[in-house]
C-alpha positions, 0 to 999 in steps of 0.5 A: 499499500503507498500513502502520500503526504501533501506538500502544500497542507502537510495533511499525510494519507494512507494511499494515493486516492485518498490524496486525490480526493483530498483535493477541491478543483478551482477551475471557474472559481474567483482566482482561477490560475491555469497553472494550479487548479487545485486547493487542499480540502478542509478537515469537514470538506475531507470527511464530507468526501469520505476520509477519516482520520486513523489512530496515527492521524494520517487520512484514509477512505472509508471501507468501500470495497466487497474484497475480504480476506479468506482462511479458505481461498486466500486475499481477494475472494469476493464475500460469499464466494465458494472455493472451487479448489481441492483440500 
């Protein structure tokens, strides 16, 4: 798993996608600069976008995947899937 720290706001994110989620597009907004078309979200905006702080203080996305670890089928098995392998 990768992580990212924003050079603008200094917040740390548990994934690259969490970092991207904290970027707010400013295109078409007052003061828009084509070379710098986003700003950092506030903590309230990040929570509204599905991010939360973990025990380390890093921002992480709320779990939304249906993938689960299974003792029978290994990592990435769909929840409720049937193991068709030989035992």
